[in-house]
Backbone and ligand atoms as CSV (ligand in chain L), in Angstrom:
chain,resi,resn,atom,element,x,y,z
A,1,MET,N,N,-96.433,-32.322,-117.994
A,1,MET,CA,C,-95.941,-31.129,-117.392
A,1,MET,C,C,-94.258,-31.213,-117.640
A,2,ARG,N,N,-93.704,-32.374,-117.804
A,2,ARG,CA,C,-92.369,-32.378,-118.082
A,2,ARG,C,C,-91.785,-31.496,-119.372
A,3,GLY,N,N,-92.724,-31.325,-120.262
A,3,GLY,CA,C,-92.305,-30.648,-121.471
A,3,GLY,C,C,-92.512,-29.143,-121.234
A,4,ALA,N,N,-93.117,-28.723,-120.050
A,4,ALA,CA,C,-93.389,-27.287,-120.004
A,4,ALA,C,C,-92.234,-26.397,-120.213
A,5,LYS,N,N,-91.074,-26.704,-119.457
A,5,LYS,CA,C,-89.986,-25.817,-119.512
A,5,LYS,C,C,-89.271,-25.576,-120.821
A,6,PRO,N,N,-89.097,-26.795,-121.618
A,6,PRO,CA,C,-88.581,-26.563,-122.955
A,6,PRO,C,C,-89.402,-25.854,-123.786
A,7,LEU,N,N,-90.633,-26.075,-123.684
A,7,LEU,CA,C,-91.641,-25.304,-124.486
A,7,LEU,C,C,-91.585,-23.811,-124.219
A,8,ALA,N,N,-91.570,-23.524,-123.061
A,8,ALA,CA,C,-91.449,-22.122,-122.618
A,8,ALA,C,C,-90.198,-21.575,-123.216
A,9,ALA,N,N,-89.159,-22.196,-123.240
A,9,ALA,CA,C,-87.817,-21.660,-123.800
A,9,ALA,C,C,-87.995,-21.457,-125.311
A,10,LEU,N,N,-88.672,-22.354,-125.946
A,10,LEU,CA,C,-88.776,-22.243,-127.402
A,10,LEU,C,C,-89.719,-21.022,-127.710
A,11,LEU,N,N,-90.655,-20.763,-126.765
A,11,LEU,CA,C,-91.561,-19.747,-127.014
A,11,LEU,C,C,-90.827,-18.329,-126.842
A,12,LEU,N,N,-89.974,-18.335,-125.766
A,12,LEU,CA,C,-89.193,-17.346,-125.503
A,12,LEU,C,C,-88.224,-16.968,-126.731
A,13,ALA,N,N,-87.465,-18.063,-127.273
A,13,ALA,CA,C,-86.615,-17.882,-128.350
A,13,ALA,C,C,-87.486,-17.342,-129.703
A,14,GLY,N,N,-88.736,-17.725,-129.793
A,14,GLY,CA,C,-89.387,-17.237,-130.846
A,14,GLY,C,C,-89.857,-15.840,-130.671
A,15,ALA,N,N,-90.132,-15.488,-129.309
A,15,ALA,CA,C,-90.437,-13.974,-129.135
A,15,ALA,C,C,-89.352,-13.190,-129.384
A,16,LEU,N,N,-88.027,-13.617,-129.076
A,16,LEU,CA,C,-86.873,-12.872,-129.208
A,16,LEU,C,C,-86.616,-12.708,-130.804
A,17,ALA,N,N,-86.662,-13.802,-131.496
A,17,ALA,CA,C,-86.429,-13.724,-132.889
A,17,ALA,C,C,-87.525,-12.751,-133.601
A,18,THR,N,N,-88.689,-12.689,-133.045
A,18,THR,CA,C,-89.734,-11.749,-133.589
A,18,THR,C,C,-89.244,-10.440,-133.341
A,19,GLY,N,N,-88.832,-10.299,-132.114
A,19,GLY,CA,C,-88.418,-8.827,-131.724
A,19,GLY,C,C,-87.257,-8.390,-132.772
A,20,CYS,N,N,-86.349,-9.253,-133.111
A,20,CYS,CA,C,-85.246,-8.885,-133.979
A,20,CYS,C,C,-85.892,-8.464,-135.336
A,21,ALA,N,N,-86.787,-9.294,-135.771
A,21,ALA,CA,C,-87.372,-9.009,-136.976
A,21,ALA,C,C,-87.984,-7.523,-137.027
A,22,ASP,N,N,-88.747,-7.295,-136.030
A,22,ASP,CA,C,-89.341,-5.944,-135.786
A,22,ASP,C,C,-88.315,-4.864,-135.931
A,23,ASP,N,N,-87.276,-5.105,-135.276
A,23,ASP,CA,C,-86.210,-4.007,-135.268
A,23,ASP,C,C,-85.647,-3.819,-136.707
A,24,ASP,N,N,-85.529,-4.937,-137.320
A,24,ASP,CA,C,-84.897,-4.810,-138.714
A,24,ASP,C,C,-85.920,-4.025,-139.676
A,25,SER,N,N,-87.164,-4.225,-139.430
A,25,SER,CA,C,-88.243,-3.526,-140.290
A,25,SER,C,C,-88.407,-1.979,-139.755
A,26,ALA,N,N,-87.936,-1.607,-138.533
A,26,ALA,CA,C,-88.316,-0.412,-137.971
A,26,ALA,C,C,-87.581,0.725,-138.970
A,27,ASP,N,N,-86.401,0.459,-139.664
A,27,ASP,CA,C,-85.839,1.519,-140.295
A,27,ASP,C,C,-86.684,1.892,-141.539
A,28,SER,N,N,-87.242,0.926,-142.283
A,28,SER,CA,C,-87.986,1.241,-143.353
A,28,SER,C,C,-89.442,1.754,-143.022
A,29,ALA,N,N,-89.913,1.306,-141.833
A,29,ALA,CA,C,-91.263,1.809,-141.312
A,29,ALA,C,C,-91.015,3.304,-140.820
A,30,ALA,N,N,-89.823,3.691,-140.287
A,30,ALA,CA,C,-89.720,5.097,-139.886
A,30,ALA,C,C,-89.835,6.055,-141.064
A,31,THR,N,N,-89.603,5.642,-142.348
A,31,THR,CA,C,-89.685,6.636,-143.401
A,31,THR,C,C,-91.022,6.726,-143.839
A,32,GLU,N,N,-92.003,5.749,-143.578
A,32,GLU,CA,C,-93.376,5.897,-144.004
A,32,GLU,C,C,-93.914,7.056,-142.995
A,33,PRO,N,N,-94.871,7.738,-143.796
A,33,PRO,CA,C,-95.719,8.937,-143.063
A,33,PRO,C,C,-96.628,8.350,-141.925
A,34,GLY,N,N,-96.664,9.086,-140.889
A,34,GLY,CA,C,-97.525,8.830,-139.811
A,34,GLY,C,C,-97.162,7.877,-138.700
A,35,VAL,N,N,-95.774,7.518,-138.825
A,35,VAL,CA,C,-95.276,6.543,-137.831
A,35,VAL,C,C,-95.285,7.070,-136.400
A,36,GLY,N,N,-95.045,8.301,-136.234
A,36,GLY,CA,C,-94.916,8.939,-134.899
A,36,GLY,C,C,-93.592,8.830,-134.457
A,37,PRO,N,N,-93.320,9.457,-133.099
A,37,PRO,CA,C,-92.001,9.216,-132.508
A,37,PRO,C,C,-91.777,7.735,-132.309
A,38,ARG,N,N,-90.496,7.314,-132.327
A,38,ARG,CA,C,-90.138,5.948,-131.862
A,38,ARG,C,C,-88.807,6.184,-131.116
A,39,LEU,N,N,-88.956,5.985,-129.696
A,39,LEU,CA,C,-87.968,6.369,-128.872
A,39,LEU,C,C,-87.216,5.098,-128.320
A,40,THR,N,N,-85.884,5.185,-128.201
A,40,THR,CA,C,-85.077,4.196,-127.557
A,40,THR,C,C,-84.251,5.012,-126.561
A,41,VAL,N,N,-83.829,4.223,-125.520
A,41,VAL,CA,C,-82.978,4.709,-124.372
A,41,VAL,C,C,-81.801,3.994,-124.452
A,42,SER,N,N,-80.559,4.664,-124.223
A,42,SER,CA,C,-79.270,4.087,-124.004
A,42,SER,C,C,-78.470,4.791,-123.134
A,43,ASP,N,N,-77.379,4.134,-122.661
A,43,ASP,CA,C,-76.390,4.796,-121.952
A,43,ASP,C,C,-76.793,5.524,-120.541
A,44,ALA,N,N,-77.922,4.887,-119.999
A,44,ALA,CA,C,-78.356,5.541,-118.753
A,44,ALA,C,C,-77.399,5.113,-117.528
A,45,TYR,N,N,-77.221,6.137,-116.783
A,45,TYR,CA,C,-76.349,5.848,-115.518
A,45,TYR,C,C,-76.798,7.015,-114.488
A,46,ILE,N,N,-76.444,6.757,-113.198
A,46,ILE,CA,C,-76.469,7.705,-112.197
A,46,ILE,C,C,-75.057,7.677,-111.513
A,47,PRO,N,N,-74.213,8.682,-111.486
A,47,PRO,CA,C,-72.957,8.706,-110.796
A,47,PRO,C,C,-73.271,8.559,-109.332
A,48,GLU,N,N,-72.407,7.798,-108.563
A,48,GLU,CA,C,-72.539,7.728,-107.167
A,48,GLU,C,C,-72.538,9.314,-106.647
A,49,PRO,N,N,-73.501,9.680,-105.821
A,49,PRO,CA,C,-73.641,11.034,-105.474
A,49,PRO,C,C,-72.540,11.403,-104.371
A,50,VAL,N,N,-71.930,12.524,-104.481
A,50,VAL,CA,C,-71.055,12.961,-103.460
A,50,VAL,C,C,-71.898,13.582,-102.355
A,51,ASN,N,N,-72.785,14.229,-102.578
A,51,ASN,CA,C,-73.897,14.862,-101.693
A,51,ASN,C,C,-74.964,13.701,-101.645
A,52,ALA,N,N,-75.195,13.191,-100.476
A,52,ALA,CA,C,-75.917,11.911,-100.409
A,52,ALA,C,C,-77.476,12.188,-100.653
A,53,GLU,N,N,-77.900,13.405,-100.667
A,53,GLU,CA,C,-79.337,13.585,-100.743
A,53,GLU,C,C,-79.824,13.884,-102.277
A,54,VAL,N,N,-78.812,14.206,-103.023
A,54,VAL,CA,C,-78.966,14.649,-104.426
A,54,VAL,C,C,-78.214,13.787,-105.311
A,55,ALA,N,N,-78.836,13.362,-106.527
A,55,ALA,CA,C,-78.171,12.728,-107.493
A,55,ALA,C,C,-78.555,13.214,-108.973
A,56,GLY,N,N,-77.602,13.093,-109.828
A,56,GLY,CA,C,-77.862,13.447,-111.251
A,56,GLY,C,C,-78.091,12.186,-112.103
A,57,GLY,N,N,-78.878,12.314,-113.055
A,57,GLY,CA,C,-79.199,11.156,-113.944
A,57,GLY,C,C,-78.947,11.480,-115.395
A,58,PHE,N,N,-78.254,10.564,-116.067
A,58,PHE,CA,C,-77.839,10.827,-117.482
A,58,PHE,C,C,-78.407,9.587,-118.399
A,59,LEU,N,N,-78.698,10.005,-119.601
A,59,LEU,CA,C,-79.147,8.920,-120.601
A,59,LEU,C,C,-79.256,9.639,-121.878
A,60,THR,N,N,-79.321,8.740,-122.995
A,60,THR,CA,C,-79.511,9.246,-124.281
A,60,THR,C,C,-80.815,8.767,-124.729
A,61,LEU,N,N,-81.709,9.701,-125.331
A,61,LEU,CA,C,-82.995,9.282,-125.940
A,61,LEU,C,C,-82.700,9.447,-127.553
A,62,ARG,N,N,-83.085,8.453,-128.242
A,62,ARG,CA,C,-83.051,8.506,-129.746
A,62,ARG,C,C,-84.433,8.539,-130.333
A,63,ASN,N,N,-84.759,9.252,-131.106
A,63,ASN,CA,C,-86.061,9.248,-131.818
A,63,ASN,C,C,-85.909,8.911,-133.274
A,64,GLU,N,N,-86.270,7.608,-133.585
A,64,GLU,CA,C,-86.040,7.207,-135.001
A,64,GLU,C,C,-87.433,7.346,-135.703
A,65,GLY,N,N,-88.324,7.881,-135.148
A,65,GLY,CA,C,-89.653,8.082,-135.849
A,65,GLY,C,C,-89.633,9.248,-136.666
A,66,ASP,N,N,-90.856,9.638,-137.072
A,66,ASP,CA,C,-91.091,10.822,-137.974
A,66,ASP,C,C,-91.768,12.022,-137.287
A,67,ALA,N,N,-91.911,11.982,-135.944
A,67,ALA,CA,C,-92.604,13.087,-135.370
A,67,ALA,C,C,-91.716,13.399,-134.065
A,68,ASP,N,N,-91.836,14.686,-133.747
A,68,ASP,CA,C,-91.157,15.153,-132.514
A,68,ASP,C,C,-91.858,14.577,-131.340
A,69,ASP,N,N,-91.065,14.453,-130.201
A,69,ASP,CA,C,-91.758,14.157,-129.031
A,69,ASP,C,C,-90.981,14.927,-127.848
A,70,GLU,N,N,-91.387,14.914,-126.674
A,70,GLU,CA,C,-90.969,15.719,-125.684
A,70,GLU,C,C,-90.932,14.839,-124.366
A,71,LEU,N,N,-89.724,14.912,-123.610
A,71,LEU,CA,C,-89.619,14.290,-122.319
A,71,LEU,C,C,-90.313,15.201,-121.347
A,72,VAL,N,N,-91.360,14.802,-120.664
A,72,VAL,CA,C,-92.208,15.751,-119.894
A,72,VAL,C,C,-92.190,15.433,-118.380
A,73,GLY,N,N,-91.644,14.252,-118.001
A,73,GLY,CA,C,-91.636,13.882,-116.677
A,73,GLY,C,C,-90.803,12.593,-116.454
A,74,VAL,N,N,-90.466,12.458,-115.103
A,74,VAL,CA,C,-89.693,11.170,-114.873
A,74,VAL,C,C,-90.280,10.842,-113.392
A,75,THR,N,N,-90.527,9.594,-113.200
A,75,THR,CA,C,-90.927,9.107,-111.892
A,75,THR,C,C,-89.947,8.025,-111.463
A,76,SER,N,N,-89.928,7.783,-110.103
A,76,SER,CA,C,-88.993,6.879,-109.610
A,76,SER,C,C,-89.437,6.355,-108.323
A,77,GLU,N,N,-89.312,5.029,-107.954
A,77,GLU,CA,C,-89.718,4.582,-106.642
A,77,GLU,C,C,-88.567,5.229,-105.551
A,78,LEU,N,N,-87.484,5.536,-106.007
A,78,LEU,CA,C,-86.430,6.101,-105.252
A,78,LEU,C,C,-86.865,7.271,-104.299
A,79,THR,N,N,-87.528,8.221,-105.162
A,79,THR,CA,C,-87.846,9.513,-104.567
A,79,THR,C,C,-89.007,10.126,-105.340
A,80,GLU,N,N,-89.843,10.865,-104.647
A,80,GLU,CA,C,-90.926,11.498,-105.316
A,80,GLU,C,C,-90.542,12.748,-106.088
A,81,THR,N,N,-89.385,13.089,-105.893
A,81,THR,CA,C,-88.826,14.450,-106.460
A,81,THR,C,C,-87.864,14.098,-107.575
A,82,VAL,N,N,-88.190,14.019,-108.747
A,82,VAL,CA,C,-87.317,13.759,-109.784
A,82,VAL,C,C,-87.666,15.018,-110.869
A,83,GLU,N,N,-86.513,15.727,-111.063
A,83,GLU,CA,C,-86.746,17.031,-112.053
A,83,GLU,C,C,-85.958,16.821,-113.240
A,84,ILE,N,N,-86.500,17.533,-114.242
A,84,ILE,CA,C,-85.672,17.663,-115.614
A,84,ILE,C,C,-84.989,18.902,-115.378
A,85,HIS,N,N,-83.623,18.974,-115.611
A,85,HIS,CA,C,-82.843,20.101,-115.501
A,85,HIS,C,C,-82.132,20.429,-116.796
A,86,GLN,N,N,-82.246,21.763,-116.966
A,86,GLN,CA,C,-81.467,22.273,-118.314
A,86,GLN,C,C,-80.306,23.115,-117.737
A,87,THR,N,N,-79.146,22.988,-118.378
A,87,THR,CA,C,-77.945,23.597,-117.992
A,87,THR,C,C,-77.743,24.781,-118.979
A,88,VAL,N,N,-77.769,26.018,-118.592
A,88,VAL,CA,C,-77.408,27.047,-119.341
A,88,VAL,C,C,-76.447,27.967,-118.673
A,89,ASP,N,N,-75.470,28.293,-119.440
A,89,ASP,CA,C,-74.107,29.008,-118.791
A,89,ASP,C,C,-73.734,28.459,-117.529
A,90,ASN,N,N,-73.554,27.244,-117.409
A,90,ASN,CA,C,-73.121,26.533,-116.116
A,90,ASN,C,C,-74.058,26.627,-115.064
A,91,ALA,N,N,-75.300,27.094,-115.288
A,91,ALA,CA,C,-76.322,27.168,-114.154
A,91,ALA,C,C,-77.487,26.219,-114.495
A,92,MET,N,N,-77.975,25.464,-113.594
A,92,MET,CA,C,-78.899,24.525,-114.040
A,92,MET,C,C,-80.410,25.049,-113.343
A,93,ARG,N,N,-81.442,24.873,-114.192
A,93,ARG,CA,C,-82.729,25.276,-113.788
A,93,ARG,C,C,-83.631,24.206,-114.268
A,94,GLN,N,N,-84.719,24.047,-113.434
A,94,GLN,CA,C,-85.863,23.095,-113.859
A,94,GLN,C,C,-86.684,23.489,-114.940
A,95,VAL,N,N,-87.039,22.575,-115.806
A,95,VAL,CA,C,-87.755,22.881,-116.971
A,95,VAL,C,C,-88.957,21.840,-117.156
A,96,GLU,N,N,-90.043,22.317,-117.732
A,96,GLU,CA,C,-91.204,21.481,-117.876
A,96,GLU,C,C,-90.950,20.144,-118.773
A,97,GLY,N,N,-90.036,20.465,-119.776
A,97,GLY,CA,C,-89.746,19.270,-120.710
A,97,GLY,C,C,-88.567,19.598,-121.508
A,98,LEU,N,N,-88.069,18.529,-122.319
A,98,LEU,CA,C,-86.950,18.816,-123.202
A,98,LEU,C,C,-87.401,18.028,-124.425
A,99,PRO,N,N,-87.145,18.636,-125.712
A,99,PRO,CA,C,-87.531,18.054,-126.878
A,99,PRO,C,C,-86.672,16.902,-127.407
A,100,VAL,N,N,-87.432,15.952,-127.925
A,100,VAL,CA,C,-86.675,14.662,-128.587
A,100,VAL,C,C,-87.049,14.779,-130.107
A,101,PRO,N,N,-86.361,15.540,-130.916
A,101,PRO,CA,C,-86.831,15.735,-132.220
A,101,PRO,C,C,-86.800,14.582,-133.204
A,102,ALA,N,N,-87.743,14.504,-134.112
A,102,ALA,CA,C,-87.830,13.356,-134.927
A,102,ALA,C,C,-86.483,13.174,-135.730
A,103,GLY,N,N,-85.896,11.951,-135.600
A,103,GLY,CA,C,-84.669,11.876,-136.264
A,103,GLY,C,C,-83.535,12.261,-135.541
A,104,GLY,N,N,-83.725,12.792,-134.323
A,104,GLY,CA,C,-82.675,13.308,-133.567
A,104,GLY,C,C,-82.543,12.631,-132.109
A,105,THR,N,N,-81.749,13.215,-131.296
A,105,THR,CA,C,-81.375,12.719,-130.042
A,105,THR,C,C,-81.455,13.750,-128.971
A,106,LEU,N,N,-81.878,13.351,-127.822
A,106,LEU,CA,C,-81.853,14.191,-126.578
A,106,LEU,C,C,-80.854,13.592,-125.657
A,107,ALA,N,N,-79.670,14.266,-125.660
A,107,ALA,CA,C,-78.547,13.660,-124.802
A,107,ALA,C,C,-78.457,14.289,-123.378
A,108,LEU,N,N,-78.751,13.552,-122.376
A,108,LEU,CA,C,-78.545,13.994,-120.936
A,108,LEU,C,C,-77.170,13.605,-120.457
A,109,GLU,N,N,-76.391,14.659,-120.485
A,109,GLU,CA,C,-74.956,14.221,-120.071
A,109,GLU,C,C,-74.398,15.159,-119.145
A,110,ARG,N,N,-73.199,14.869,-118.550
A,110,ARG,CA,C,-72.442,15.545,-117.627
A,110,ARG,C,C,-72.200,16.994,-118.288
A,111,GLY,N,N,-72.540,18.143,-117.518
A,111,GLY,CA,C,-72.221,19.473,-117.903
A,111,GLY,C,C,-73.275,19.984,-118.750
A,112,GLY,N,N,-74.339,19.055,-119.060
A,112,GLY,CA,C,-75.487,19.646,-119.907
A,112,GLY,C,C,-76.753,19.328,-119.295
A,113,ASP,N,N,-77.837,19.126,-119.899
A,113,ASP,CA,C,-79.144,18.742,-119.416
A,113,ASP,C,C,-79.056,17.437,-118.736
A,114,HIS,N,N,-79.889,17.283,-117.647
A,114,HIS,CA,C,-79.891,16.029,-116.776
A,114,HIS,C,C,-81.090,15.761,-116.063
A,115,LEU,N,N,-81.258,14.742,-115.523
A,115,LEU,CA,C,-82.234,14.388,-114.514
A,115,LEU,C,C,-81.703,14.791,-113.117
A,116,MET,N,N,-82.509,15.172,-112.300
A,116,MET,CA,C,-82.134,15.431,-110.757
A,116,MET,C,C,-83.003,14.760,-109.804
A,117,PHE,N,N,-82.403,13.951,-109.123
A,117,PHE,CA,C,-82.900,13.079,-107.966
A,117,PHE,C,C,-82.897,13.870,-106.677
A,118,LEU,N,N,-83.911,14.386,-106.146
A,118,LEU,CA,C,-83.715,15.158,-104.860
A,118,LEU,C,C,-84.448,14.461,-103.655
A,119,ASP,N,N,-84.018,14.868,-102.587
A,119,ASP,CA,C,-84.589,14.331,-101.302
A,119,ASP,C,C,-84.368,12.773,-101.185
A,120,LEU,N,N,-83.342,12.291,-101.547
A,120,LEU,CA,C,-82.991,10.810,-101.565
A,120,LEU,C,C,-83.114,10.319,-100.032
A,121,PRO,N,N,-83.891,9.271,-100.039
A,121,PRO,CA,C,-84.054,8.695,-98.486
A,121,PRO,C,C,-82.922,7.947,-97.992
A,122,GLU,N,N,-82.065,7.390,-98.902
A,122,GLU,CA,C,-80.922,6.677,-98.545
A,122,GLU,C,C,-79.830,6.878,-99.567
A,123,ALA,N,N,-78.609,6.633,-99.079
A,123,ALA,CA,C,-77.387,6.891,-99.821
A,123,ALA,C,C,-77.485,5.839,-101.033
A,124,LEU,N,N,-77.075,6.324,-102.264
A,124,LEU,CA,C,-76.964,5.579,-103.405
A,124,LEU,C,C,-75.485,5.105,-103.347
A,125,THR,N,N,-75.278,3.898,-103.863
A,125,THR,CA,C,-73.859,3.295,-103.961
A,125,THR,C,C,-73.568,2.731,-105.275
A,126,GLU,N,N,-72.421,2.861,-105.766
A,126,GLU,CA,C,-72.087,2.100,-106.960
A,126,GLU,C,C,-72.450,0.706,-106.872
A,127,GLY,N,N,-73.208,0.246,-107.946
A,127,GLY,CA,C,-73.631,-1.173,-108.011
A,127,GLY,C,C,-75.086,-1.140,-107.829
A,128,ASP,N,N,-75.672,-0.056,-107.173
A,128,ASP,CA,C,-77.209,-0.023,-107.061
A,128,ASP,C,C,-77.862,0.138,-108.469
A,129,THR,N,N,-79.063,-0.273,-108.438
A,129,THR,CA,C,-79.912,0.039,-109.612
A,129,THR,C,C,-81.167,0.796,-109.139
A,130,VAL,N,N,-81.413,1.827,-110.001
A,130,VAL,CA,C,-82.627,2.640,-109.707
A,130,VAL,C,C,-83.649,2.561,-110.899
A,131,SER,N,N,-84.819,2.104,-110.555
A,131,SER,CA,C,-85.897,2.007,-111.505
A,131,SER,C,C,-86.528,3.393,-111.703
A,132,ILE,N,N,-86.626,3.760,-112.957
A,132,ILE,CA,C,-87.328,5.117,-113.361
A,132,ILE,C,C,-88.289,4.878,-114.547
A,133,GLU,N,N,-89.145,5.758,-114.633
A,133,GLU,CA,C,-89.926,5.740,-115.813
A,133,GLU,C,C,-89.981,7.189,-116.278
A,134,LEU,N,N,-89.667,7.171,-117.699
A,134,LEU,CA,C,-89.739,8.330,-118.528
A,134,LEU,C,C,-91.097,8.564,-119.022
A,135,ARG,N,N,-91.598,9.721,-119.023
A,135,ARG,CA,C,-92.891,9.970,-119.572
A,135,ARG,C,C,-92.726,11.225,-120.699
A,136,PHE,N,N,-93.596,10.943,-121.692
A,136,PHE,CA,C,-93.564,11.741,-122.816
A,136,PHE,C,C,-94.728,12.431,-123.256
A,137,ALA,N,N,-94.637,13.521,-124.061
A,137,ALA,CA,C,-95.791,14.182,-124.589
A,137,ALA,C,C,-96.736,13.186,-125.380
A,138,THR,N,N,-96.075,12.355,-126.221
A,138,THR,CA,C,-96.790,11.528,-127.282
A,138,THR,C,C,-96.557,10.025,-126.900
A,139,SER,N,N,-95.261,9.618,-126.816
A,139,SER,CA,C,-95.010,8.131,-126.624
A,139,SER,C,C,-95.446,7.727,-125.308
A,140,ALA,N,N,-95.599,6.407,-125.319
A,140,ALA,CA,C,-95.916,5.635,-124.086
A,140,ALA,C,C,-94.793,5.675,-123.105
A,141,PRO,N,N,-94.979,5.728,-121.800
A,141,PRO,CA,C,-93.836,5.819,-120.872
A,141,PRO,C,C,-92.795,4.670,-121.161
A,142,ILE,N,N,-91.627,4.871,-120.795
A,142,ILE,CA,C,-90.440,3.908,-120.906
A,142,ILE,C,C,-89.954,3.694,-119.682
A,143,ALA,N,N,-89.842,2.458,-119.173
A,143,ALA,CA,C,-89.183,2.135,-117.802
A,143,ALA,C,C,-87.700,1.792,-118.192
A,144,VAL,N,N,-86.873,2.418,-117.315
A,144,VAL,CA,C,-85.482,2.132,-117.449
A,144,VAL,C,C,-84.976,1.705,-116.044
A,145,GLU,N,N,-83.898,0.690,-116.041
A,145,GLU,CA,C,-83.198,0.286,-114.935
A,145,GLU,C,C,-81.848,0.960,-114.982
A,146,VAL,N,N,-81.683,1.915,-114.188
A,146,VAL,CA,C,-80.479,2.842,-114.300
A,146,VAL,C,C,-79.523,2.426,-113.244
A,147,PRO,N,N,-78.151,1.940,-113.741
A,147,PRO,CA,C,-77.207,1.491,-112.705
A,147,PRO,C,C,-76.513,2.644,-112.202
A,148,VAL,N,N,-76.147,2.601,-110.807
A,148,VAL,CA,C,-75.293,3.663,-110.282
A,148,VAL,C,C,-74.023,3.261,-110.429
A,149,GLU,N,N,-73.222,4.233,-111.126
A,149,GLU,CA,C,-71.818,4.018,-111.449
A,149,GLU,C,C,-70.832,4.816,-110.450
A,150,ALA,N,N,-69.581,4.557,-110.743
A,150,ALA,CA,C,-68.596,5.344,-109.981
A,150,ALA,C,C,-68.782,6.921,-110.100
A,151,ALA,N,N,-68.553,7.565,-109.054
A,151,ALA,CA,C,-68.712,8.995,-109.079
A,151,ALA,C,C,-68.084,9.804,-110.192
A,152,THR,N,N,-67.001,9.130,-110.808
A,152,THR,CA,C,-66.313,9.769,-111.912
A,152,THR,C,C,-66.630,9.271,-113.098
A,153,HIS,N,N,-67.740,8.436,-113.181
A,153,HIS,CA,C,-68.192,7.835,-114.482
A,153,HIS,C,C,-68.699,8.850,-115.441
A,154,THR,N,N,-68.323,8.723,-116.799
A,154,THR,CA,C,-68.877,9.869,-117.725
A,154,THR,C,C,-69.686,9.105,-118.747
A,155,GLY,N,N,-69.905,7.800,-118.793
A,155,GLY,CA,C,-70.618,7.084,-119.823
A,155,GLY,C,C,-69.786,6.812,-121.022
A,156,GLU,N,N,-68.555,7.157,-121.067
A,156,GLU,CA,C,-67.676,6.935,-122.261
A,156,GLU,C,C,-67.330,5.460,-122.276
L,1,CU,CU,CU,-79.746,19.702,-111.707
């Protein structure tokens, strides 16, 4: 049993190295037909809400695959009510989904499209983390740990 921990560490290191190799091959694989959408999430954050019961959520979805996908839903343990909002002419409205085009990006950002967390049971504070799961028309769900940032945070 004494050797169990070093062995586990080696296995973990091997898994990480394999993961990197997969990432390297993803670029060439994405150009082959039939790969489908390949989504990655970055720059996720929730600004500390001013109104304690409502929070916006922002992130960037990149699709390096060869097929379009669509963000069709968001779930969170924080609240049952998470909506996808589109901003048009400074007014926001709920939509069924937002496209993540092949080779393109869906940017959810301040002043634009965003996630909306409603009916928050408790106040969110800078430093908190909110677990969410993004659901798509094609891709498997993606779990994201979203940090709560300062109210003025812009993701820059
Ligand atoms: Cu909204």
